[in-house]
C-alpha positions as CSV (number, residue, x, y, z in Angstrom):
1,M,57.2,150.4,82.6
2,N,60.2,151.0,80.5
3,L,62.8,148.5,81.8
4,H,65.6,150.5,80.2
5,E,64.6,153.7,82.0
6,P,63.6,152.8,85.6
7,G,60.8,154.8,87.2
8,P,61.5,157.3,89.9
9,E,60.9,154.7,92.6
10,L,64.0,152.8,91.4
11,L,66.3,155.8,91.5
12,P,69.2,155.9,92.1
13,F,69.6,152.8,90.0
14,D,72.4,151.3,92.1
15,E,73.1,147.7,93.0
16,H,70.3,147.5,95.5
17,N,67.6,148.8,93.2
18,R,68.9,146.6,90.4
19,A,68.5,143.7,92.7
20,L,65.0,144.9,93.6
21,L,64.1,145.1,89.9
22,G,65.6,141.7,89.2
23,N,63.1,140.2,91.8
24,V,59.9,142.2,91.3
25,H,60.0,142.9,87.5
26,P,62.9,140.9,86.0
27,P,63.9,142.6,82.7
28,A,64.4,139.3,80.9
29,W,61.1,137.8,82.2
30,E,59.2,135.7,79.6
31,N,55.5,135.3,80.2
32,P,54.2,131.7,80.2
33,E,51.9,130.2,77.7
34,P,48.3,130.8,79.0
35,A,46.5,127.8,80.4
36,G,43.1,126.9,79.0
37,R,41.1,128.3,81.8
38,Y,42.1,129.6,85.2
39,H,40.3,129.0,88.4
40,L,41.5,132.5,89.4
41,I,43.2,135.3,87.7
42,V,44.5,138.1,89.8
43,I,45.2,141.6,88.4
44,G,47.7,143.5,90.6
45,G,50.7,142.2,92.4
46,G,50.5,144.2,95.6
47,T,49.6,142.7,99.0
48,A,45.9,141.8,98.1
49,G,47.0,140.3,94.8
50,L,49.9,138.3,96.1
51,V,48.0,136.9,99.1
52,S,45.0,136.0,96.8
53,A,47.3,134.3,94.3
54,A,49.5,132.4,96.8
55,G,46.5,131.3,98.9
56,A,44.6,130.0,95.9
57,A,47.6,128.2,94.4
58,G,48.4,126.6,97.7
59,L,44.9,125.1,97.8
60,G,45.4,123.6,94.4
61,A,43.8,126.1,92.1
62,R,45.1,127.0,88.7
63,V,46.1,130.7,89.1
64,A,47.5,133.5,86.9
65,L,48.9,136.7,88.4
66,I,49.3,139.9,86.3
67,E,51.4,142.9,87.2
68,R,52.3,145.8,85.0
69,N,54.8,147.5,87.2
70,L,56.6,146.2,90.4
71,L,55.4,143.1,92.3
72,G,55.1,143.9,95.9
73,G,53.0,147.0,95.2
74,D,53.2,150.1,97.3
75,C,54.0,148.3,100.5
76,L,57.4,146.9,99.4
77,N,58.4,149.5,96.9
78,V,57.2,152.9,98.1
79,G,55.2,152.4,101.3
80,C,55.6,150.4,104.5
81,V,59.0,148.9,103.9
82,P,61.0,152.0,102.8
83,S,59.2,154.4,105.2
84,K,59.8,152.3,108.3
85,G,63.5,151.9,107.3
86,V,63.8,155.7,107.1
87,I,61.8,156.2,110.3
88,R,64.0,153.8,112.2
89,A,67.1,155.7,111.1
90,A,65.5,159.0,112.1
91,R,64.9,157.5,115.6
92,A,68.5,156.5,115.8
93,W,69.6,160.1,115.0
94,H,67.2,161.4,117.6
95,D,68.5,159.0,120.3
96,A,72.1,159.9,119.5
97,R,71.4,163.6,120.0
98,H,69.5,163.0,123.3
99,G,71.6,160.5,125.0
100,D,72.3,162.9,127.9
101,E,68.8,162.1,129.3
102,F,70.3,158.7,130.1
103,G,73.8,159.8,131.0
104,A,75.1,158.8,127.6
105,P,77.5,160.8,125.5
106,I,75.9,163.2,123.0
107,A,76.7,162.5,119.4
108,G,78.0,165.3,117.3
109,G,78.3,165.8,113.5
110,E,75.9,166.2,110.7
111,G,75.1,162.5,110.1
112,D,75.0,160.8,106.7
113,F,71.6,161.1,105.0
114,A,72.9,159.3,101.9
115,A,73.9,156.3,104.1
116,V,70.3,156.3,105.6
117,M,68.8,156.0,102.1
118,E,71.4,153.4,101.0
119,R,70.6,151.3,104.0
120,M,66.9,151.5,103.2
121,R,67.5,150.4,99.6
122,R,69.7,147.6,100.7
123,L,67.1,146.3,103.2
124,R,64.2,146.7,100.8
125,A,66.1,144.7,98.2
126,G,66.8,142.0,100.8
127,I,63.1,141.7,101.6
128,S,62.0,141.7,97.9
129,P,62.5,138.0,97.2
130,N,59.4,137.4,99.2
131,D,57.4,139.2,96.5
132,S,59.5,138.1,93.5
133,A,58.2,136.8,90.2
134,A,60.4,133.7,90.6
135,R,58.9,132.8,94.0
136,F,55.4,133.0,92.7
137,R,56.3,131.0,89.6
138,D,57.7,128.4,91.9
139,L,54.4,128.3,93.8
140,G,52.8,127.1,90.6
141,I,51.4,130.4,89.5
142,D,51.5,131.7,85.9
143,V,53.1,135.2,86.4
144,F,52.4,137.6,83.6
145,L,54.3,140.9,83.6
146,G,52.4,143.4,81.5
147,H,49.2,145.4,81.3
148,G,46.1,143.4,81.9
149,R,42.6,144.5,80.8
150,F,39.3,142.9,80.7
151,V,38.0,142.2,77.1
152,S,34.8,140.4,78.2
153,P,33.1,139.3,81.4
154,Q,35.3,136.2,81.6
155,E,38.4,137.1,79.7
156,I,41.5,139.2,80.3
157,E,44.1,140.3,77.7
158,V,47.7,140.8,78.6
159,D,50.3,141.7,76.0
160,G,48.2,140.3,73.2
161,E,47.4,137.0,75.0
162,R,43.8,136.2,76.1
163,L,43.3,134.5,79.5
164,R,40.0,132.9,80.4
165,F,38.8,132.6,84.0
166,R,36.2,131.2,86.3
167,R,36.8,133.9,88.8
168,A,39.0,137.0,88.9
169,V,40.3,139.4,91.5
170,I,40.9,143.1,90.9
171,A,43.8,144.1,93.2
172,T,45.3,147.0,91.4
173,G,45.7,149.3,94.4
174,A,45.9,153.1,94.4
175,R,48.4,155.7,93.5
176,A,49.5,159.1,94.8
177,V,48.0,162.1,93.0
178,G,48.7,165.8,93.0
179,L,46.4,168.5,94.2
180,P,44.6,171.2,92.1
181,I,47.0,173.9,93.2
182,E,48.0,176.5,90.7
183,G,51.6,176.0,89.6
184,L,52.2,172.9,91.7
185,E,52.9,170.6,88.7
186,E,55.3,173.1,87.2
187,T,57.0,173.7,90.6
188,G,57.5,170.0,91.2
189,Y,56.8,167.9,94.2
190,L,57.4,164.6,96.0
191,T,55.0,161.9,96.9
192,N,55.4,158.7,98.8
193,E,56.4,157.2,95.4
194,T,59.4,159.5,94.9
195,I,60.6,160.7,98.3
196,F,62.5,157.5,98.9
197,S,64.7,158.2,95.9
198,L,66.2,161.3,97.6
199,E,70.0,161.1,98.0
200,E,70.5,164.5,99.6
201,L,68.6,165.9,102.6
202,P,66.5,168.9,101.7
203,R,67.4,171.8,103.9
204,R,63.8,172.9,103.9
205,L,60.9,170.6,103.4
206,A,57.2,171.7,103.1
207,V,54.6,169.0,103.7
208,I,51.1,169.4,102.4
209,G,48.7,167.4,104.5
210,A,48.8,166.2,108.1
211,G,47.7,162.6,107.5
212,P,49.8,159.5,108.4
213,I,52.2,159.9,105.4
214,G,52.7,163.6,106.0
215,C,53.2,163.3,109.8
216,E,55.6,160.3,109.6
217,M,57.8,161.9,107.0
218,A,57.7,165.3,108.5
219,Q,58.9,164.1,111.9
220,A,61.6,161.8,110.3
221,F,63.0,164.6,108.1
222,A,63.0,167.0,111.0
223,R,65.0,164.5,113.1
224,F,67.5,164.3,110.2
225,G,67.9,168.1,110.3
226,S,65.5,169.5,107.7
227,E,63.5,172.6,108.5
228,V,60.0,171.1,108.1
229,T,56.7,172.9,107.8
230,I,53.4,171.1,107.6
231,L,50.6,173.0,105.8
232,D,47.2,171.6,106.7
233,A,43.8,172.6,105.5
234,G,42.3,171.2,108.7
235,D,42.8,172.2,112.3
236,Q,44.2,168.9,113.7
237,L,47.0,166.6,112.9
238,L,45.8,163.1,112.0
239,P,42.1,164.1,111.6
240,R,40.8,160.6,111.8
241,E,42.2,160.2,115.3
242,N,41.0,161.2,118.8
243,A,41.9,164.9,119.2
244,E,43.6,164.4,122.6
245,A,45.8,161.6,121.2
246,A,46.6,163.6,118.1
247,A,47.6,166.6,120.3
248,I,50.3,164.4,122.1
249,V,51.7,163.4,118.7
250,Q,51.7,167.1,117.6
251,A,53.5,168.2,120.7
252,A,56.2,165.6,120.1
253,M,56.6,166.6,116.5
254,V,56.9,170.3,117.4
255,R,59.6,169.5,119.9
256,D,61.5,167.7,117.1
257,G,61.4,170.9,115.1
258,V,58.3,170.5,112.9
259,R,56.3,173.7,112.3
260,Y,52.6,173.0,112.0
261,I,50.3,175.5,110.2
262,P,46.6,174.6,110.5
263,N,43.7,176.0,108.5
264,A,46.1,176.8,105.6
265,R,44.5,176.8,102.2
266,I,47.2,176.8,99.6
267,D,46.6,179.2,96.8
268,S,49.6,178.7,94.5
269,A,53.0,177.2,94.1
270,K,56.0,178.7,92.3
271,A,59.6,177.7,91.7
272,G,62.3,180.5,92.0
273,T,65.9,181.0,92.7
274,D,65.4,180.7,96.4
275,G,63.4,177.6,96.2
276,K,59.7,176.5,95.9
277,T,57.2,179.0,97.3
278,L,53.8,177.9,98.6
279,R,51.4,180.8,99.0
280,Y,48.5,180.1,101.4
281,E,45.6,181.9,103.0
282,R,44.9,181.7,106.7
283,E,42.5,183.6,108.8
284,G,41.9,186.1,106.0
285,S,45.5,186.9,105.2
286,Y,48.1,185.5,102.8
287,E,51.5,184.2,103.8
288,A,54.1,182.0,102.1
289,V,56.5,179.1,102.9
290,V,59.7,178.7,100.9
291,A,61.2,175.2,100.7
292,D,63.7,173.2,98.8
293,A,61.4,170.3,98.4
294,V,57.6,169.8,98.7
295,L,56.0,166.6,99.8
296,V,52.3,166.1,98.9
297,G,51.0,163.8,101.6
298,V,47.3,163.8,100.7
299,G,45.4,162.6,97.7
300,R,45.3,159.0,96.4
301,A,43.3,157.6,93.5
302,P,42.3,154.0,92.9
303,N,43.9,152.4,89.8
304,V,40.8,151.7,87.7
305,E,41.6,153.4,84.4
306,G,42.5,151.4,81.3
307,M,41.4,148.1,82.7
308,G,38.4,147.5,80.5
309,L,36.1,147.3,83.5
310,E,33.2,148.4,81.3
311,A,33.7,145.3,79.1
312,A,33.6,143.1,82.2
313,G,30.4,144.7,83.6
314,V,32.2,146.0,86.7
315,N,30.9,149.3,88.2
316,Y,33.5,151.7,89.6
317,D,34.1,155.3,90.6
318,S,37.3,157.2,89.8
319,R,37.4,158.5,93.4
320,T,36.2,155.6,95.5
321,G,37.3,152.7,93.3
322,V,35.6,149.4,92.4
323,E,32.1,148.9,93.7
324,V,31.9,145.8,95.9
325,D,29.4,144.3,98.3
326,E,30.1,143.0,101.8
327,R,31.5,139.8,100.3
328,L,33.8,141.8,98.0
329,R,31.9,140.8,94.9
330,T,31.8,143.4,92.1
331,T,28.7,143.9,89.9
332,N,30.1,141.0,87.9
333,R,29.5,138.1,90.3
334,K,32.5,136.2,88.9
335,I,34.9,139.1,89.7
336,Y,36.0,140.2,93.1
337,A,38.1,143.2,94.3
338,A,40.3,143.6,97.3
339,G,42.8,146.1,98.8
340,D,43.2,149.8,98.2
341,V,41.2,149.7,94.9
342,A,38.0,148.8,96.7
343,S,38.4,149.8,100.3
344,A,38.4,152.9,102.5
345,Y,41.0,151.0,104.7
346,K,44.2,151.5,102.8
347,F,46.5,149.4,104.9
348,T,48.6,146.4,104.0
349,H,47.1,144.3,106.7
350,A,43.6,145.2,105.6
351,A,44.4,144.2,102.0
352,D,45.8,140.9,103.4
353,A,42.6,140.2,105.3
354,M,40.4,141.0,102.3
355,A,42.4,138.7,100.1
356,R,41.7,135.8,102.5
357,I,38.0,136.6,102.2
358,V,38.2,136.6,98.4
359,I,39.8,133.1,98.5
360,Q,37.0,131.7,100.6
361,N,34.2,133.4,98.6
362,A,35.5,133.1,95.1
363,L,36.8,129.5,95.2
364,F,34.6,127.8,97.8
365,F,31.2,129.6,97.7
366,G,32.0,131.0,101.1
367,R,30.0,133.8,102.8
368,A,32.8,135.6,104.6
369,R,32.1,139.3,105.0
370,A,34.6,142.2,104.9
371,D,32.3,144.5,106.9
372,R,32.8,142.3,110.0
373,L,36.6,142.6,110.0
374,V,38.2,144.2,113.0
375,I,40.9,146.4,111.5
376,P,43.5,148.1,113.6
377,W,45.8,150.8,112.3
378,C,48.8,152.7,113.4
379,T,50.6,155.9,112.5
380,Y,54.3,155.4,113.0
381,T,55.3,158.7,114.5
382,S,57.1,158.9,117.8
383,P,55.1,158.3,119.9
384,E,53.0,156.0,117.7
385,L,49.2,156.4,117.5
386,A,47.2,153.2,117.1
387,H,43.4,152.7,117.0
388,V,40.9,149.8,116.6
389,G,37.2,149.7,116.6
390,I,34.7,152.4,117.2
391,S,35.4,156.0,118.4
392,E,33.4,158.1,120.7
393,H,32.0,160.2,117.8
394,E,31.0,157.1,115.9
395,A,29.3,155.6,118.9
396,A,27.3,158.7,119.6
397,A,26.2,158.9,115.9
398,Q,25.1,155.3,116.1
399,G,23.3,155.7,119.4
400,I,25.7,153.2,121.2
401,E,26.2,153.8,124.9
402,M,29.7,153.1,126.1
403,D,31.8,153.2,129.2
404,T,35.4,154.6,128.8
405,I,38.5,153.6,130.7
406,T,41.7,155.7,130.3
407,V,45.2,154.7,131.6
408,P,48.0,157.2,131.3
409,L,51.4,155.8,130.2
410,A,52.8,157.6,133.2
411,D,51.1,154.8,135.3
412,V,53.1,152.1,133.5
413,D,56.4,151.5,135.1
414,R,58.2,150.3,132.0
415,A,57.1,153.4,130.0
416,V,58.5,155.6,132.8
417,L,61.8,153.7,132.9
418,D,62.1,154.0,129.1
419,G,61.5,157.7,129.2
420,Q,58.4,157.1,127.0
421,D,55.6,158.0,129.4
422,E,53.7,160.4,127.2
423,G,50.4,159.1,125.9
424,F,47.6,156.9,127.2
425,L,45.4,153.9,126.4
426,R,41.7,154.6,126.1
427,V,39.3,151.6,125.9
428,H,35.6,151.8,125.2
429,V,33.3,149.0,126.3
430,K,29.6,148.5,125.8
431,K,27.8,150.2,128.7
432,G,27.3,147.8,131.5
433,S,29.5,145.1,130.1
434,D,33.2,144.3,129.4
435,K,32.7,144.0,125.6
436,I,35.4,146.0,123.9
437,M,34.0,148.3,121.3
438,G,37.2,150.3,120.5
439,A,40.5,151.6,121.7
440,T,43.1,154.3,121.1
441,L,46.7,154.0,122.2
442,V,49.4,156.7,122.1
443,A,52.7,155.1,123.0
444,E,56.2,154.5,121.6
445,H,55.2,150.9,120.6
446,A,51.5,151.4,120.1
447,G,51.4,149.4,116.9
448,D,52.9,146.3,118.7
449,V,50.4,146.6,121.6
450,I,47.1,147.3,119.8
451,G,47.1,143.8,118.4
452,E,46.1,142.3,121.8
453,L,42.9,144.4,121.8
454,A,42.2,143.6,118.1
455,L,42.5,139.9,119.0
456,A,40.2,140.3,121.9
457,M,37.6,142.1,119.8
458,T,37.8,139.5,117.0
459,A,37.5,136.6,119.4
460,G,34.8,138.2,121.6
461,I,37.1,138.3,124.6
462,G,36.2,141.0,127.1
463,L,38.2,143.0,129.6
464,G,37.4,140.5,132.3
465,K,39.4,137.7,130.6
466,I,42.2,140.2,129.9
467,A,42.3,141.1,133.6
468,A,42.6,137.4,134.4
469,T,45.5,137.0,132.0
470,I,49.1,137.3,133.4
471,H,51.1,139.9,131.5
472,P,54.9,140.1,131.9
473,Y,56.3,142.9,134.1
474,P,57.7,145.3,133.3
475,T,56.5,145.9,129.8
476,Q,54.7,148.8,128.1
477,G,52.1,146.3,126.9
478,E,51.1,146.0,130.6
479,V,48.9,149.1,129.9
480,V,46.3,146.8,128.5
481,K,46.2,144.8,131.8
482,K,45.9,148.0,133.8
483,A,42.9,149.0,131.7
484,A,41.3,145.7,132.3
485,D,42.0,145.9,136.1
486,A,40.5,149.4,136.1
487,W,37.3,148.0,134.5
488,R,37.2,145.2,137.1
489,R,37.4,147.8,139.9
490,T,34.3,149.4,138.5
491,K,32.4,146.3,139.5
492,L,33.1,147.1,143.2
493,T,30.0,149.3,143.5
494,P,29.0,150.7,146.9
495,T,26.4,147.9,147.3
496,V,29.0,145.2,146.6
497,K,31.5,146.9,148.9
498,R,28.9,146.9,151.8
499,I,28.2,143.2,151.2
500,F,31.9,142.5,151.5
501,E,32.2,144.6,154.6
502,R,29.4,142.6,156.3
503,Y,31.1,139.3,155.2
504,F,34.4,140.2,156.7
505,R,32.7,141.5,159.9
506,L,31.2,138.0,160.3
507,L,34.7,136.5,160.0
508,S,36.1,138.8,162.7
């Protein structure tokens, strides 16, 4: 990165982004003298890399951390942190316009989009010391800012210096990529790496793709007042999710003003005086959407190029990333990989969990396995959509028989009182038992609630124990208790009920 010409993720280069840069890639940073041999060298300063480095150093290992761009990776700089700041502001705008539902005054005016983005940059800069070069140096880690590449199975070169290692971790993450659409590059488009640099609200926004990034930003910008259109090659928003759950999110987004066009195959893009035109084919005919900005919300590629992986004996694929086994070892048994560069689960919390496995296995000959992780995820639309474990389709494909319990949010008093009673919790248990196999939750705070079910699955706690656990009333999280109570009622079979009836007759 050219420190004198900040990348697009640091624009506008105001006091907040200067503070961010000063933490996560200090312009005056001087790399340390390399140690003789490191117990662990980490390439990549995103979540997986930072957790690996900090954890190993905390245990007493000699650690080097290499980052060529911004420490904190996608999560801090262009992902979780800025997106949730923007989403929270969009929710405030929405609530201000709909206060009449609660007898509150309705806000007027256009709002201040520039203030939204300034707040996001300020908060992001305030969080950035957690991922700063200085913090990790103070943890006893040798922090090298520069491009690292393997030059042998046990050596890495960074800015002309060679670093030797006993073990290494590849944690270089993934990046947004464009799509092979004629004229798209010339037309210009936004990704998650550039959308947070906007200072003016686009009057019209076209979003390509209906995955989590596309849906979250589409709804947020619609709430800010943009005319938003989603063009999707598929026929369902959030295609990885349960169709009924996705339909509830889609209905909410449409109410917020998002136009959703499914089964749209984009043919070409072109910039003109009226804006950027996306021509697409749908049901045998061609139509077009004109927008002032285009957001590409699909397409990510692992960062594997230019790293000298061949010299290290590490197999990789340009689409799927670094090849690892269940213990996150690469084809070079001294080198591990974690996070987006080596996983289909491209979530910050998944990268964190994988880094902890790497620490165990790389430094202590552990046998922890990534394929046994219980990984929840959440899309932060309004309502949110969260999931953990197996789905109905996956269970059917694997020949697993399950019982399913569904509790509507309309049965949860707090959700009704909050005016957030759309959605449901659906829990799958192994047939004939209370063992939780998976769950889907559509609710305003689904991401906060799904953790209870993830904990239960990880610890082997069934619905019976959850039913016996007191949950505070009234809360939206009570939906989990209601699901557990519903499962317990299934134990009252006709035979059991007849036995109880005889028992109480004897007591009469």
